[in-house]
N, C-alpha and C positions, 0 to 999 in steps of 0.2 A: 605743598608744592616743592619745598626744599628737599623733603625726604625723597620724593619721586626723582628729582634731579640727581641726588646722590646715588640712588639705586641704579639709575640709567648709566651713570658714569662708571660705577663698579663693574657692571655687566659688560659694557663696551670695552673697557680697558682690559678686562680679563681675557677677552676674545681676540684683541688686537695685539697685545704685548708679546705673546709667544712667537709670533712670526718674525720678530726681529732677532731671534736667537738661532742656534745651530740645530742640527738634525736630532740631537738628543734632548730637545726641549719637550716637555710634557705638560698637558693641561689636565686639570682635575676638577670635576664638578660633582657636588653631592647635595642630597636633601636628607636631613635628619628629622625624624618624627619621635618626639619624647612624650610619654604619658606618665605622670606622677601618680603612683598608686596611693602613696601617703607621704609623710615627711621624710621617710628613710628609703623607700623603695621606688624605683623607676624602671619602666620597660621602654626600650627604644628600637626603632627600625630605621635602617639607613640604606639608601640606594646611591651608588657611586659609579662614575664613568671616568675613565682616563684615556687620553689620546696621546700617542707618541709620534715619532718621525716628524718633529716640528708641528705637532698637533694636526697632522694630515691623515692619520690612520687610527682606527679604533684599536685599543690595546687591552684594557681591562674593564670588566663589568663586575661589580662587587655588590653582594646582597648580605646585609648584616643584621642579625637579631641579637639583642643584648639585654641583660638584667643588671641593674646597678643598685648598690646598697651603701648608704651612708652609715659608717660604723660609729664615728664620732664627729665632732665639729671639724677636725683636721684630717680625717682619714676616711677613705671610701674604697670600695672594691667593685669590679665589673667582671661578668662572664659573657663571652661573645661566641656565637656560632656564625661563621662567615662562609658563604659560597662564592667562588671566584670563577669567572670565565676569562681565560687569557688567550689572546690571539698568538698563534705560532707562525713560523716562517712559511708554512704551506698554506696560510690563510684560513686554516681551521682553528676552532677554539677548543682549548683544553680545559677540562673541569678540575678544580681544586677545592679542597675542603680545609677549613682552618678552625680550630678551637683555641681560644686564648683567655687567660685570666690576667687581670691587671689590678695592682694595689696602688692607690694614689694618695699622696700626702700633700698638704698645702698649708701655708701660713700667710696671713694677711696683716699688713701694717701700713696705715696712713695712705691707702690707695694702691700700695704695692702688694703683689702676691708672688710668693716663691713656691714652686711646686716640684715634686719628684714623683716619678712613676716607674715601677718595675713590672714588666710584662713577660709572661711565659706563654709560649705558643707552640703548637704543633700543626704542621701542614702536610697533607697528603696530596699526591698528584694522581689524577684520575679517580676512578671509583673502585671499591673493593671487588666488584664483580667482573672486572676486565683484566686481561693479561698484562696490560700496560701500567697497572697500578704500582705506584712507588710511594714509599713513605712509611710513617711520618718523619719529617725533618723537624727537629726541635731547635728553637731559638729562645734566648733570653735577651730582652731589650731594656735598657735603662735610660730614662730621659729626665733632664732637669730643665727648668724654665723660670723665667721671671716676666711678670706682666704688670702693666700700670693702667689704672682707670683714669682717663683724661677728664671725662664728665659722665653724665648718665648714659649717653649714647655710645661714646667711643672708648675703645680699649685696645692697647698695643702690647705686643709681647715678643720675646725671643726664647728659643730653646735649642738644645743639642741632645742627640740621642745616639747611643752606641748599641750595635748589634753583635751579639755573642752566640755563635753556633755551638750547640751542645752535643750533637751526635755526628759531627762531620770532622773526623780527626785530621783530614787533609787540609782543613782550613786553619788560619791563625786564630788566636784567642778572640780577637775582634776583627770582623771582616767587612763591616760597613759603619759609616758614621753619617748622620743626617743633621743638617743645620736648618733651622726654620725661623721665619719672621712672619708676623701676621697682624692684621688690624681687624677688629670686630666692631660692627655697628648694630646697636640694639634699638629697634624701633619701639618695642614695648615689651612687656613681660612674656609675651607669647612668641615673638619673632625676632631673630637676629640674623645677621649676614656676616660671614667670615671671608676675608681676603688674605691669601696665604702665598708665601714664596718659600720654596725649599730647595736645598742642594743636598743630594744624597750621593756619597762617594763610596765606592768599593775600595777597600784598603787591604794591604798585605796579600795582594793577588798578583799573578803574573801579568795579566792584561786588565787592569782596573778600569771601570766605567763610571762615568758621572752622569747623574740625572738632574736636570733643572726642571722644577715643577712649579707651575703657577696655577693656583686654584681659587675657586669661589664656591661657597656653599651656604645653604640656608638651614636654619634650625627652627623647628616649630615645637613649642612646648605647650601641652594641654594640662 
């Protein structure tokens, strides 16, 4: 019964909290399905939805397929294929394709975990067969974080990530920074729920924009 009450509170709070913010507040919901092939390899599929304009309008639909490999106890790598549908100002949805590779490192000590991730991505706008095709645009992203296990069920963490454009000479060396905080609740070894708050700021631009993101997501592992 206590677990049901906690889940109800998380879902309710994630849907109510954004409406206290301004127009640039965004909600993010996702479901991750993870299947462990063996001790080192895992395949995952993720469905994600984001709403902007104070969570009043659909913004992004993301479909992600990935393969993860644990290289050593402290090092792992991922390869992702992501399809994105983004709503434009004319209310039509634009298709985008993204491929990215990430290398993850982590160290644990007495319940604390320190992590670092380097991510290399390329994104194309539209499809190769249409005249409006643009891309790919390349980014390098670097994130560091720290997390703490409170008990078997609860885990809290903080992270910061820098975005580095690689083939856009008109941009500064770093054009975005993302700050994140989250709480994760593990029901059992198959199911966990994430509750996340992020601030993503455009920097070194003429008219920078800030996104405030509140999200909740479920992770299923088989």
